[in-house]
C-alpha positions in Angstrom: 0.0 0.0 0.0 1.1 3.5 -0.8 3.4 2.6 -3.7 3.0 3.0 -7.4 2.9 -0.1 -9.6 3.9 -0.3 -13.3 1.8 -2.4 -15.7 3.2 -3.1 -19.2 0.5 -3.9 -21.8 2.3 -5.6 -24.8 0.1 -6.7 -27.7 1.4 -9.9 -29.2 0.9 -11.7 -32.5 2.2 -15.2 -33.3 3.7 -13.9 -36.6 5.9 -10.9 -35.6 6.8 -10.2 -39.2 3.3 -9.1 -40.2 2.4 -5.5 -39.1 -0.8 -5.3 -37.0 -2.8 -2.6 -35.1 -5.9 -2.3 -33.1 -7.2 -1.4 -29.6 -6.4 -2.7 -26.2 -8.6 -2.1 -23.2 -7.6 -2.4 -19.5 -10.3 -2.9 -16.9 -8.5 -1.6 -13.7 -9.3 -3.2 -10.4 -11.5 -1.0 -8.3 -8.9 -0.9 -5.5 -6.3 0.7 -7.7 -6.0 4.3 -8.8 -4.9 5.2 -12.4 -1.9 7.6 -12.3 -1.0 7.9 -16.0 0.5 6.2 -19.0 3.1 6.7 -21.7 0.4 7.0 -24.3 -2.8 9.0 -23.8 -5.9 6.7 -23.7 -8.2 7.0 -26.7 -11.2 6.5 -24.4 -11.9 6.2 -20.7 -15.2 4.9 -19.3 -15.3 4.4 -15.6 -12.3 2.2 -14.8 -12.0 0.9 -18.4 -9.0 2.5 -20.2 -8.6 2.0 -24.0 -5.5 2.7 -26.1 -4.8 2.4 -29.8 -1.7 0.2 -30.5 0.6 -0.5 -33.4 2.5 -3.8 -33.5 3.9 -4.9 -30.2 4.9 -1.4 -28.9 4.3 -1.6 -25.1 1.8 0.7 -23.3 3.1 1.5 -19.8 0.5 2.3 -17.2 1.2 3.7 -13.7 -1.2 2.8 -10.9 -1.3 3.5 -7.2 -2.5 1.3 -4.3 -4.0 3.6 -1.7 -2.5 3.5 1.8 -5.8 2.4 3.3 -5.8 -0.8 1.2 -5.7 -3.9 3.4 -2.9 -6.5 3.0 -4.0 -9.6 1.0 -6.8 -7.7 -0.8 -7.4 -9.5 -4.1 -6.5 -7.5 -7.2 -7.7 -8.4 -10.7 -6.8 -6.5 -13.9 -8.2 -7.6 -17.2 -7.2 -6.9 -20.8 -9.2 -7.2 -24.0 -7.6 -6.7 -27.5 -9.4 -5.8 -30.7 -7.4 -6.4 -33.9 -8.5 -3.9 -36.6 -5.8 -4.2 -39.2 -6.7 -7.7 -40.4 -9.0 -10.6 -39.6 -8.4 -12.1 -36.1 -7.5 -15.7 -36.7 -7.7 -16.7 -33.0 -10.2 -14.5 -31.2 -10.2 -16.8 -28.2 -6.8 -15.4 -27.0 -7.9 -11.8 -27.0 -8.6 -11.6 -23.3 -6.3 -12.0 -20.3 -6.8 -11.4 -16.5 -4.0 -11.0 -14.0 -5.1 -12.0 -10.5 -2.9 -11.1 -7.6 -3.2 -9.6 -4.0 -1.9 -6.6 -2.1 1.5 -7.2 -0.4 3.2 -5.1 2.2 5.0 -5.0 5.5 3.7 -4.8 9.0 5.1 -5.3 12.5 4.6 -6.4 16.1 6.8 -4.2 18.2 7.9 -3.2 21.7 9.7 -0.6 23.7 12.0 -1.5 26.6 13.7 0.7 29.2 16.7 -0.1 31.5 16.6 0.3 34.4 13.0 -1.0 34.4 12.5 0.4 38.0 11.2 -1.2 41.1 7.6 -2.3 41.7 4.4 -1.5 39.7 5.4 2.2 39.5 8.9 1.4 38.2 10.6 3.5 40.8 14.1 4.9 40.1 16.3 7.3 41.9 17.5 10.7 40.7 20.9 9.1 40.6 19.7 6.7 37.9 20.6 9.5 35.5 21.0 7.4 32.3 18.1 5.6 30.8 18.6 3.0 28.0 15.7 2.6 25.5 15.3 -0.2 23.0 12.9 -0.1 20.1 12.3 -3.6 18.6 10.5 -4.1 15.3 9.8 -7.0 13.0 8.3 -7.2 9.5 5.5 -9.8 9.7 4.0 -8.6 6.4 4.2 -10.6 3.2 6.8 -8.6 1.3 10.0 -6.8 2.2 9.8 -3.3 3.8 11.8 -0.8 1.8 11.8 1.8 4.5 11.3 1.8 8.3 10.9 5.1 10.2 10.9 5.4 14.0 9.3 8.5 15.6 10.0 9.0 19.4 8.6 12.1 21.0 10.7 12.6 24.1 9.3 14.0 27.3 10.6 17.3 28.7 12.1 15.4 31.6 14.9 14.1 29.4 18.0 15.8 28.2 17.4 15.6 24.4 20.8 16.8 23.4 22.6 14.3 25.6 21.1 11.4 23.6 23.6 8.8 22.4 23.1 6.0 19.9 24.2 2.6 21.4 23.2 0.2 18.6 21.4 0.1 15.3 20.7 -3.1 13.4 20.9 -1.4 10.0 22.3 1.8 8.5 20.2 4.8 9.6 19.8 8.5 9.6 19.0 10.4 12.8 17.2 13.7 13.3 16.0 15.8 16.2 12.9 17.8 15.3 11.7 20.8 17.3 14.1 19.9 20.1 12.0 17.0 21.2 11.2 14.5 18.4 13.7 11.8 17.7 13.3 10.5 14.1 15.3 7.5 12.9 15.0 6.6 9.2 16.2 3.3 7.8 16.2 4.0 4.0 16.6 1.1 1.6 16.5 -1.3 4.5 14.7 -3.9 2.4 13.7 -5.7 5.7 12.6 -9.2 4.6 9.2 -10.5 5.9 9.1 -13.1 8.6 7.5 -15.8 6.4 10.5 -15.6 4.0 13.3 -15.3 6.6 12.2 -15.0 10.2 15.7 -14.3 11.8 16.4 -11.5 9.2 13.0 -9.9 9.6 13.9 -8.2 12.9 15.3 -4.7 13.4 16.4 -2.7 16.5 17.5 0.7 17.7 19.0 1.3 21.1 19.8 4.7 22.6 20.8 6.2 25.9 19.6 9.5 27.3 19.9 11.4 30.6 17.0 12.4 32.8 17.1 16.1 33.7 18.9 17.0 37.0 16.0 19.2 38.1 13.3 16.5 38.0 11.2 16.3 41.1 10.3 13.3 43.2 7.1 11.9 41.8 7.8 12.9 38.2 6.9 10.2 35.7 9.2 9.7 32.7 7.1 8.1 29.9 8.3 6.9 26.5 6.8 5.1 23.5 7.5 5.1 19.8 5.7 5.1 16.5 7.0 2.7 13.8 6.2 3.2 10.1 6.7 0.5 7.5 6.8 2.1 4.1 3.4 3.9 3.7 1.5 1.9 6.3 -0.1 3.7 9.2 1.9 4.1 12.4 2.3 1.2 14.8 2.4 2.6 18.3 4.6 0.6 20.8 3.8 -0.1 24.4 4.5 2.8 26.8 7.3 2.3 29.3 7.6 4.6 32.3 9.7 5.3 35.4 8.7 7.2 38.5 11.4 9.2 40.3 11.1 8.1 43.9 12.5 8.9 47.3 11.8 6.3 50.0 10.3 7.6 53.3 12.6 8.2 56.3 12.9 5.2 58.6 12.3 2.7 55.8 15.3 3.0 53.5 16.3 6.4 52.3 19.4 5.3 50.6 19.2 6.1 46.9 21.1 3.7 44.5 24.2 5.5 43.4 25.7 5.0 40.0 28.5 2.4 40.3 31.5 2.5 38.1 33.5 -0.6 37.1 35.5 -1.9 34.1 34.9 -4.7 31.5 37.9 -6.1 29.7 38.5 -7.0 27.0 35.7 -5.3 25.1 34.9 -6.6 22.5 35.2 -10.0 24.1 35.4 -13.5 22.6 35.4 -16.2 25.3 36.2 -14.5 28.6 35.3 -11.0 30.0 36.9 -9.7 33.2 34.9 -7.4 35.6 37.0 -5.2 37.9 35.5 -3.3 40.8 37.0 -0.4 42.8 36.1 -2.2 46.0 34.6 -5.4 47.3 30.9 -5.6 46.6 28.0 -7.8 47.4 25.2 -8.1 44.8 24.5 -9.5 41.4 25.7 -9.1 37.8 23.2 -9.7 35.0 23.9 -10.0 31.3 21.0 -8.7 29.2 20.5 -8.7 25.5 19.4 -5.5 23.8 15.7 -6.5 24.2 16.2 -6.4 28.0 16.0 -10.2 28.4 18.2 -11.5 31.2 20.5 -14.2 29.8 22.8 -14.8 32.8 22.8 -13.9 36.5 26.0 -14.1 38.6 26.2 -13.7 42.4 28.9 -11.3 43.7 29.8 -12.1 47.3 32.4 -9.6 48.5 34.0 -9.7 45.2 36.6 -7.2 43.9 36.7 -8.8 40.5 35.0 -11.5 38.5 35.8 -13.5 35.4 32.8 -14.5 33.2 32.6 -17.1 30.4 30.7 -15.5 27.5 31.7 -18.1 24.8 28.1 -19.3 24.6 26.8 -15.9 23.6 26.1 -15.2 20.0 28.0 -12.3 18.5 26.4 -8.9 19.1 25.7 -6.2 21.7 24.9 -6.9 25.3 24.4 -5.0 28.5 26.0 -5.8 31.9 23.9 -4.7 34.9 25.7 -4.8 38.3 23.4 -4.1 41.2 23.4 -4.2 45.0 21.4 -2.8 47.8 22.5 0.8 47.3 24.2 0.9 43.9 23.6 0.1 40.3 25.9 0.2 37.2 25.1 -0.5 33.6 27.7 -1.0 30.8 27.5 -2.2 27.3 29.9 -4.8 25.7 30.3 -6.6 22.5 30.9 -10.3 21.9 32.6 -11.1 18.6 
């Protein structure tokens, strides 16, 4: 839907050495819109277009499938030729109908934020200054998507100009519109549909952004995205949110501070080493870019830890180190 389609009408005669001429009529499917042709029609009645032809010179017709047309809508275009230059020896082959259906791309999608936050209100502290957002998309239509566009309107509680791209599955162009709208365009992505190649039908964009330092306790940071496949209408993701929270005195008023540590080597192949500035007690979690926890490691008064990542597929991952009063997130790559 949304694209133009070219129809080539080529009159054919079994003996190409004998000149011939006549008329050819196209009955255009009611779901298509006539755009134009390389030769002006001699006659138009409703959705029936008639041209004069000479020999097998092709008539090229441009049509458009409206954006509102549903996928898998049946399409039938029929041709009738009328030979006027001589007697038609085989009139039974003067008609032809092409039956097809509308193809296009479409997507189930989601939005993920790290840290997710605690409890049903997804509580985070002011010191959780960096939020990592992932937009996942997949083409589950019945044809490749030529272009995918992501639109993410950012709340005024985020530092738009501190946004940083972490990962993109395909070549992309990034724009900030009106100081608040993030636009990601994957031109010529040709994202295959899931029925043809499920593993290659996925796409992803990951970015980090800081929350503003003057946010107040109780502020809610919301985020969702719109995904456009070619000319299809927008698909709106789920909305993720975090609530800036301060625990009441007497319960636990210790905010989780950002914890720094190192990962080496990065990129890694088989082994990755974690080095902490002090002994810590907590957990280390390895997450993929969709936010799924792949591995959890207990840290019991550890100053360093060596992890085997040889079973992970090549790609980008996140390491989340967390304890009672600290949290640290880093990205790493497995080759």
